[in-house]
C-alpha positions as CSV (number, residue, x, y, z in Angstrom):
1,M,0.2,0.2,0.2
2,K,1.3,3.4,-1.0
3,A,1.4,5.5,1.6
4,I,-0.6,8.9,1.6
5,T,1.5,12.0,2.7
6,S,-0.3,14.8,4.5
7,L,0.7,17.9,6.7
8,L,-1.4,21.2,6.6
9,A,0.8,23.1,8.9
10,V,3.7,22.5,11.2
11,L,4.9,24.6,13.9
12,A,7.8,24.4,15.4
13,V,7.9,26.1,19.1
14,V,10.7,26.6,21.7
15,V,9.0,27.1,25.0
16,G,10.6,29.6,27.4
17,I,9.1,30.1,30.9
18,R,7.3,26.8,31.9
19,G,3.7,28.2,31.5
20,A,1.5,30.4,33.6
21,W,0.3,27.8,36.0
22,A,2.4,26.0,38.6
23,Q,3.7,22.6,39.0
24,P,2.6,19.6,40.2
25,E,5.0,18.2,43.1
26,I,6.1,14.7,44.0
27,E,3.8,13.1,46.7
28,W,5.4,10.1,46.9
29,E,8.0,7.7,45.1
30,R,9.3,4.1,45.1
31,T,12.1,2.3,43.8
32,Y,11.0,-1.8,43.3
33,G,14.2,-4.4,42.5
34,G,16.6,-6.2,44.4
35,A,20.0,-7.7,42.4
36,A,18.4,-8.0,39.3
37,Y,18.1,-5.7,36.5
38,D,14.3,-4.7,37.0
39,R,12.5,-3.1,33.8
40,C,9.5,-1.3,33.8
41,A,7.3,-1.3,30.5
42,S,3.7,-0.3,31.3
43,L,1.7,1.0,33.9
44,I,-2.1,0.8,34.7
45,Q,-4.4,1.3,37.5
46,T,-5.9,-1.9,38.7
47,Q,-10.0,-2.0,39.6
48,D,-9.2,-1.6,43.3
49,G,-6.9,2.0,42.9
50,G,-3.6,-0.1,43.4
51,Y,-1.2,-0.4,40.4
52,A,0.2,-3.5,38.4
53,I,3.5,-2.9,36.6
54,A,4.2,-5.3,33.4
55,G,8.3,-5.2,32.5
56,S,11.2,-7.6,32.7
57,T,13.4,-8.7,35.4
58,N,17.1,-10.2,34.8
59,I,18.1,-11.9,37.8
60,A,21.4,-10.6,39.3
61,G,22.0,-8.6,36.0
62,V,22.8,-12.1,34.3
63,G,21.1,-14.5,31.9
64,N,18.1,-13.8,30.3
65,E,15.3,-11.7,30.9
66,D,11.6,-12.9,32.1
67,F,8.6,-11.5,32.1
68,L,7.8,-9.3,35.5
69,L,4.6,-8.8,37.5
70,L,4.4,-6.3,40.1
71,R,1.1,-5.4,42.3
72,L,1.1,-2.6,44.3
73,N,-1.6,-0.7,46.4
74,S,-2.3,3.1,46.0
75,D,0.3,4.2,48.3
76,G,2.8,2.5,46.1
77,D,3.6,-0.1,48.7
78,S,4.4,-3.8,46.9
79,L,1.8,-6.3,47.6
80,W,3.5,-9.3,45.6
81,S,5.7,-9.9,42.3
82,R,5.4,-12.8,39.5
83,T,8.1,-14.2,37.0
84,Y,7.0,-15.9,33.8
85,R,9.9,-17.8,32.0
86,G,11.6,-19.9,29.6
87,A,14.8,-21.0,28.8
88,E,15.7,-17.5,26.5
89,S,14.8,-14.4,26.5
90,D,11.4,-12.9,27.2
91,E,10.4,-8.9,27.1
92,C,6.7,-7.8,28.2
93,Q,5.6,-4.6,26.7
94,A,2.4,-4.4,28.1
95,I,-0.5,-4.9,30.3
96,V,-4.3,-5.1,30.4
97,Q,-6.4,-6.1,33.4
98,K,-9.4,-8.3,32.6
99,E,-12.9,-7.6,33.9
100,D,-12.3,-10.4,36.6
101,G,-9.6,-8.7,37.6
102,G,-7.0,-11.1,36.3
103,F,-4.0,-9.9,33.6
104,I,-3.0,-10.0,30.3
105,L,0.7,-9.2,29.9
106,A,1.8,-9.2,26.3
107,G,5.7,-8.9,24.7
108,S,7.7,-11.2,22.8
109,T,10.2,-14.4,23.5
110,L,12.7,-16.1,22.5
111,S,12.4,-19.2,24.4
112,F,8.9,-20.3,22.5
113,G,7.0,-20.4,19.4
114,A,8.2,-21.1,15.5
115,G,11.6,-19.6,15.8
116,G,13.3,-16.2,16.1
117,W,11.5,-13.7,18.1
118,D,7.6,-14.4,18.6
119,F,4.9,-12.8,20.5
120,W,3.9,-13.9,23.6
121,V,1.0,-13.6,25.8
122,V,0.6,-14.9,29.7
123,E,-2.8,-14.7,31.1
124,T,-3.0,-14.8,35.0
125,N,-5.7,-14.7,38.0
126,A,-6.2,-11.7,39.8
127,D,-3.2,-13.2,42.1
128,G,-0.5,-13.5,39.4
129,D,-1.2,-17.4,38.7
130,S,-0.4,-18.2,35.3
131,L,-3.5,-19.5,33.6
132,W,-2.2,-20.3,30.3
133,S,0.8,-18.5,27.3
134,Q,0.4,-18.6,23.8
135,T,3.1,-17.7,21.1
136,Y,1.9,-16.0,17.8
137,G,4.2,-15.5,14.7
138,G,6.5,-17.8,12.0
139,E,10.1,-18.0,11.6
140,G,11.3,-14.3,11.3
141,Y,11.2,-11.8,13.8
142,D,7.3,-10.8,15.9
143,G,8.0,-8.3,18.4
144,C,5.1,-7.3,20.1
145,R,4.7,-4.2,21.1
146,A,1.0,-3.0,22.2
147,I,-2.3,-4.5,23.4
148,T,-5.9,-3.7,23.5
149,I,-9.2,-5.5,25.0
150,N,-12.8,-5.5,25.2
151,D,-15.5,-7.9,26.3
152,W,-15.5,-10.1,23.4
153,C,-11.6,-9.8,22.1
154,V,-8.1,-9.0,22.7
155,T,-5.8,-7.4,19.9
156,L,-2.0,-7.4,19.5
157,A,-0.1,-5.4,17.5
158,G,3.7,-5.6,16.8
159,S,6.4,-5.7,14.0
160,T,7.3,-8.4,11.7
161,L,9.7,-9.4,9.3
162,T,10.3,-12.6,7.3
163,L,13.3,-14.8,6.5
164,E,12.8,-13.1,3.4
165,G,13.4,-9.7,4.8
166,V,10.0,-8.3,4.0
167,S,8.4,-6.3,7.0
168,G,5.4,-5.2,8.0
169,I,3.0,-4.6,11.1
170,L,1.7,-7.6,12.6
171,L,-2.2,-8.0,13.6
172,V,-3.5,-10.9,16.1
173,Q,-6.6,-10.7,17.3
174,L,-7.4,-13.5,20.0
175,N,-11.0,-14.9,22.1
176,H,-10.5,-14.5,25.8
177,A,-9.3,-18.4,26.2
178,G,-6.2,-17.2,23.9
179,N,-7.4,-18.8,20.6
180,T,-6.6,-17.1,17.4
181,I,-9.9,-15.5,15.5
182,G,-8.4,-13.5,13.1
183,S,-4.8,-11.9,12.1
184,R,-3.5,-9.9,9.4
185,V,-0.1,-8.6,8.7
186,L,0.2,-5.0,6.5
187,E,3.0,-5.3,4.3
188,G,5.7,-3.2,3.4
189,W,5.0,-0.7,6.4
190,G,7.4,1.1,8.2
191,S,10.2,-0.3,10.9
192,D,7.9,0.1,13.7
193,I,4.0,0.2,15.6
194,S,3.8,1.8,19.1
195,S,0.4,1.8,19.5
196,I,-3.2,0.9,18.9
197,I,-6.6,1.6,19.9
198,Q,-9.9,1.3,19.4
199,T,-12.2,3.4,17.9
200,A,-16.0,3.4,16.5
201,G,-15.9,0.6,14.0
202,G,-12.3,-0.9,14.5
203,F,-9.1,0.1,15.5
204,A,-6.2,3.0,14.9
205,L,-2.7,2.5,14.8
206,A,0.4,4.9,15.1
207,G,4.4,4.0,14.7
208,A,7.1,5.3,12.9
209,T,8.3,4.7,8.9
210,G,12.2,5.3,8.0
211,D,12.7,7.3,4.5
212,P,15.8,6.2,2.5
213,E,16.1,9.2,0.4
214,S,16.1,11.7,3.8
215,D,17.6,9.5,6.1
216,G,14.3,10.7,8.2
217,T,12.6,8.5,10.4
218,F,8.4,9.8,10.1
219,F,5.1,9.4,12.0
220,W,2.3,7.2,10.5
221,L,-1.1,6.4,11.2
222,C,-3.9,4.6,10.3
223,R,-7.5,3.3,10.5
224,T,-8.7,-0.7,10.1
225,N,-12.1,-2.1,10.8
226,W,-12.6,-5.1,13.2
227,S,-11.3,-7.1,10.5
228,F,-8.1,-5.5,10.0
229,D,-9.1,-4.2,6.3
230,V,-6.9,-0.5,5.8
231,Q,-9.8,2.2,5.8
232,W,-6.8,5.0,5.5
233,M,-3.0,5.3,6.1
234,R,-1.1,8.7,6.5
235,T,2.4,9.5,7.2
236,Y,3.7,13.1,8.4
237,H,6.8,14.3,6.9
238,Q,8.4,17.5,8.3
239,G,12.1,17.4,9.7
240,K,13.2,14.4,11.5
241,F,10.3,14.1,13.3
242,G,11.5,10.6,15.7
243,S,9.6,7.7,16.5
244,C,5.9,8.1,17.0
245,T,5.6,6.6,20.9
246,G,1.9,7.3,21.5
247,L,-1.7,8.1,20.1
248,V,-4.7,9.2,21.7
249,Q,-8.4,9.7,20.0
250,T,-9.5,13.2,20.9
251,N,-12.8,14.6,21.7
252,D,-13.4,15.7,18.1
253,G,-13.2,12.3,16.7
254,G,-9.6,13.2,14.9
255,F,-6.2,11.8,16.7
256,A,-3.1,13.2,18.5
257,M,0.4,11.5,18.1
258,V,3.3,12.2,20.1
259,G,7.2,11.3,19.8
260,Y,10.8,12.7,21.1
261,N,9.4,16.5,21.4
262,L,7.0,16.7,18.6
263,L,2.7,16.4,19.4
264,L,0.7,16.6,16.0
265,K,-3.0,16.7,15.4
266,T,-5.2,15.5,13.0
267,N,-8.9,15.7,12.0
268,V,-10.9,12.4,12.0
269,A,-9.9,11.4,8.5
270,G,-6.2,11.8,9.5
271,D,-5.2,15.1,8.0
272,S,-2.9,17.1,9.6
273,L,-4.2,20.2,11.3
274,W,-1.1,21.3,13.4
275,S,1.9,20.2,15.5
276,Q,4.2,21.7,18.1
277,R,7.8,20.7,19.2
278,Y,8.7,22.1,22.5
279,A,12.2,22.6,24.2
280,E,13.1,24.3,27.1
281,R,15.4,27.3,26.8
282,Y,17.6,28.6,29.8
283,E,18.8,32.5,30.1
284,D,22.3,31.2,28.8
285,G,20.5,30.3,25.2
286,T,21.1,26.3,26.4
287,Y,18.6,23.7,25.8
288,W,16.4,21.1,28.1
289,Y,15.6,18.8,25.9
290,T,12.6,16.3,25.9
291,D,11.7,13.1,24.7
292,F,7.8,12.3,24.9
293,I,7.4,8.9,25.7
294,S,3.3,8.6,25.4
295,I,0.4,11.2,25.5
296,I,-2.6,11.7,28.3
297,P,-5.6,13.2,27.1
298,L,-7.2,15.6,29.6
299,I,-10.9,16.7,30.1
300,D,-10.5,20.3,28.7
301,G,-9.3,18.8,25.9
302,G,-5.5,19.8,26.6
303,F,-2.8,16.8,27.2
304,A,-0.6,16.0,29.3
305,L,3.1,15.0,27.8
306,P,5.2,12.4,30.2
307,G,8.5,11.6,29.1
308,I,12.2,12.1,29.4
309,S,14.4,15.3,29.9
310,R,18.3,16.1,29.6
311,D,19.4,19.2,31.2
312,I,22.7,21.2,30.0
313,A,24.7,18.8,32.6
314,G,23.8,15.8,30.6
315,N,21.6,14.7,33.4
316,W,18.1,12.4,32.8
317,N,15.0,12.6,34.6
318,Y,11.4,12.3,34.6
319,W,9.7,14.9,32.6
320,V,5.7,16.1,32.3
321,T,4.5,18.6,30.0
322,R,1.0,20.1,30.1
323,T,-0.4,21.3,27.3
324,D,-4.2,23.2,26.3
325,C,-6.2,22.0,23.5
326,H,-4.2,24.2,20.8
327,G,-0.6,22.2,22.3
328,T,-0.1,25.3,24.4
329,V,2.2,24.7,27.3
330,L,0.3,25.5,30.6
331,W,2.9,24.1,32.6
332,S,6.6,21.9,32.3
333,T,8.2,19.9,34.9
334,S,10.8,17.6,35.6
335,F,11.5,15.1,38.7
336,R,15.1,15.2,39.5
337,N,17.5,12.8,41.5
338,D,21.3,12.1,41.6
339,V,20.8,8.9,39.1
340,F,19.8,7.9,35.8
341,N,15.8,7.9,35.6
342,E,14.1,6.8,32.3
343,C,10.3,7.1,31.9
344,T,8.9,4.7,30.4
345,T,5.1,4.9,31.0
346,A,2.7,7.1,32.6
347,I,-1.0,7.7,34.2
348,Q,-3.2,10.4,34.8
349,L,-5.8,9.3,38.3
350,P,-9.4,10.4,38.6
351,D,-8.4,13.3,40.9
352,G,-6.0,14.8,38.3
353,S,-3.2,13.8,39.6
354,F,0.0,11.7,37.7
355,V,1.8,8.4,38.1
356,L,4.8,8.0,36.3
357,G,6.9,4.5,36.0
358,G,10.2,3.8,34.8
359,N,13.5,2.7,35.7
360,T,16.4,4.1,37.8
361,G,20.2,3.2,37.6
362,T,23.5,5.1,37.4
363,E,24.4,3.9,33.8
364,M,22.1,5.1,31.2
365,F,19.8,3.2,29.8
366,R,20.8,0.3,32.1
367,P,18.0,-0.2,34.5
368,Q,18.8,-1.2,38.2
369,D,15.3,-0.5,39.6
370,V,11.8,-0.3,38.9
371,Y,11.0,3.6,39.7
372,L,7.5,5.4,40.1
373,V,6.3,8.4,41.1
374,K,3.0,9.7,42.3
375,T,2.7,13.6,41.6
376,T,0.1,16.0,43.6
377,P,-3.3,16.9,41.4
378,D,-2.9,18.8,38.2
379,P,-2.9,22.4,39.1
380,V,-4.6,23.5,36.1
381,S,-8.3,23.7,37.3
382,V,-11.5,23.3,35.5
383,R,-12.3,26.5,36.9
384,D,-9.6,28.6,35.9
385,L,-9.5,27.5,32.0
386,F,-13.5,28.0,31.9
387,S,-12.4,32.1,33.2
388,S,-9.5,32.1,30.4
389,R,-10.6,29.9,27.2
390,V,-13.6,28.1,25.4
391,P,-13.1,24.0,25.6
392,C,-12.1,22.7,22.1
393,A,-14.5,19.9,22.3
394,F,-18.0,18.6,23.5
395,L,-17.3,16.3,26.6
396,L,-18.6,14.6,29.6
397,S,-16.3,13.3,32.1
398,S,-16.2,10.8,34.2
399,A,-17.3,11.1,37.7
400,Y,-15.3,11.5,40.9
401,P,-15.3,9.4,43.2
402,N,-16.7,6.4,41.0
403,P,-17.6,4.3,43.0
404,F,-19.5,6.5,45.1
405,N,-21.6,6.3,48.0
406,A,-22.8,10.3,49.2
407,T,-21.6,12.2,46.3
408,T,-19.8,12.7,43.3
409,R,-19.3,15.2,40.7
410,I,-19.2,15.0,37.1
411,T,-17.3,17.9,34.8
412,Y,-19.0,18.5,31.5
413,S,-17.5,21.0,28.6
414,L,-19.5,22.8,25.6
415,P,-17.5,24.0,22.9
416,R,-20.4,26.2,21.6
417,S,-23.7,27.9,23.1
418,E,-26.6,25.6,22.6
419,Y,-29.1,23.5,24.2
420,V,-28.2,20.9,26.2
421,T,-29.4,17.9,28.6
422,L,-27.9,16.5,31.3
423,R,-29.9,13.5,33.1
424,L,-29.2,10.7,34.9
425,Y,-31.0,6.8,34.4
426,N,-30.8,3.6,36.0
427,L,-29.8,0.1,34.5
428,S,-33.5,-0.5,32.9
429,G,-33.1,3.1,31.1
430,R,-35.8,4.8,33.3
431,E,-34.8,8.8,34.2
432,V,-34.1,9.4,38.2
433,A,-32.7,12.6,37.6
434,R,-32.3,15.9,35.3
435,F,-29.4,18.2,35.9
436,V,-29.2,20.7,33.4
437,D,-32.2,21.2,30.8
438,G,-31.9,24.4,28.6
439,D,-29.9,26.8,27.1
440,T,-26.0,26.5,28.4
441,P,-23.3,28.9,27.0
442,A,-19.7,27.6,26.0
443,G,-17.9,26.8,28.8
444,I,-16.9,23.9,31.7
445,Y,-18.9,23.2,33.9
446,S,-19.4,20.5,37.1
447,V,-22.5,19.2,39.1
448,E,-22.7,17.4,42.0
449,I,-24.5,14.5,42.3
450,N,-26.2,13.7,45.1
451,A,-27.1,10.1,46.1
452,I,-29.7,10.5,49.0
453,N,-32.7,9.7,46.8
454,L,-31.2,7.2,44.7
455,P,-30.8,3.1,45.0
456,S,-27.7,1.4,44.9
457,G,-26.4,0.2,41.6
458,L,-25.0,1.0,38.2
459,H,-26.3,4.3,37.0
460,F,-25.6,6.4,33.5
461,S,-25.3,9.8,33.0
462,K,-25.8,11.4,30.0
463,L,-25.0,14.7,28.1
464,V,-27.3,15.4,25.2
465,S,-26.7,18.6,22.5
466,S,-28.2,19.2,19.2
467,G,-25.8,17.5,17.8
468,E,-23.5,14.8,20.2
469,A,-23.9,12.7,22.9
470,S,-21.8,11.3,25.6
471,T,-22.4,9.1,28.3
472,V,-20.5,7.9,31.6
473,K,-21.0,5.1,34.2
474,L,-21.5,5.3,37.6
475,M,-21.4,3.2,40.6
476,L,-23.6,3.9,43.7
477,V,-22.9,1.9,46.7
478,K,-24.9,2.5,49.9
């Protein structure tokens, strides 16, 4: 398939002072590991409010790597750890949690499979005990990079290279017993894939592709249906972007991609709308470089861009840049100590705080321990944004807290003035409360839901305007 090149506008931005707001601070930090080299690849918040970290461990720094699963409570204290291994190297890249509390780990293995590297998937119960494992791939190289899950399938994405040198993207779809129900190789596609997300009707994939003529590496993005039939594909050429490391779908149906020090925004068809590059500049003219590793969409349509920073002294540390929906920096900050720190994954919690995961050690890119940082909440409040700017998109946020037993609060944003309704429904679809019903100016609003007259159980809050609707689930526990 011939890639379609599209870039409507590219903006190169050097950020001076770190935005108008204060920056979050470290609430707590933890390290995990012992004699082994332990690497963090993926972090999720678990159903009980704790965390699960997936990565790899290399016992005493010798021998081969094994899959590693760390289970933590909400304060970051270790509950237990498990390893899953074969005779050769096994590298875990991603983790998801199942509805029953168990986990699915995905990565690559030399220990099992058809030969060379193959996809390797391990399913566990809630205590980390292995239930089954499966490999997928051929005799060439097959490296799994990303995973997504829904109620009927698990989807894996990675790079593949046949023995004949044909490269492509390997997509594998499994049922929840680990059996293959679909697969496809998209041949001739770029050198790497970093992300797969579910969209209405299928998937969006993103990664990096090389250009022999310019010796550069550029972002690519494509949409497929549920059967992996490609609907469209785009590449984005403007300078040497570096590798794409993160992808999200935005409130307007488009996409945002991030990698190196670049943020790129597209419309729903994948056409580039704008892009921005970021670097901190000191008074003496030197720069603080950043390398973004993922992207987190925020309630107001903006983004949090976690990654790695390198200061003028050559030190590497965790970093977060917070932007509005246009890519303008609101704040950015680093979290430093005296050793090498490599951020590899990050999430935002319902209270607006961030948890950054990665590796720490005394040698560059040679992890010794897993390092976790929990920050204070995002200092940019919806009240501040409402007073200073119009939201970028129509959005109903998740309630917080959720589950709840007394009150909870739900936030919504309107990019234009229009007639809207905000109602609460029970599980059978009957309306049980109405909060908004009328003409409403553009802005960001917050509504408190009181449970005093509501029955326990699952409820649905639905925001409706003239042309859009959004629904979120709320669990009331009395």
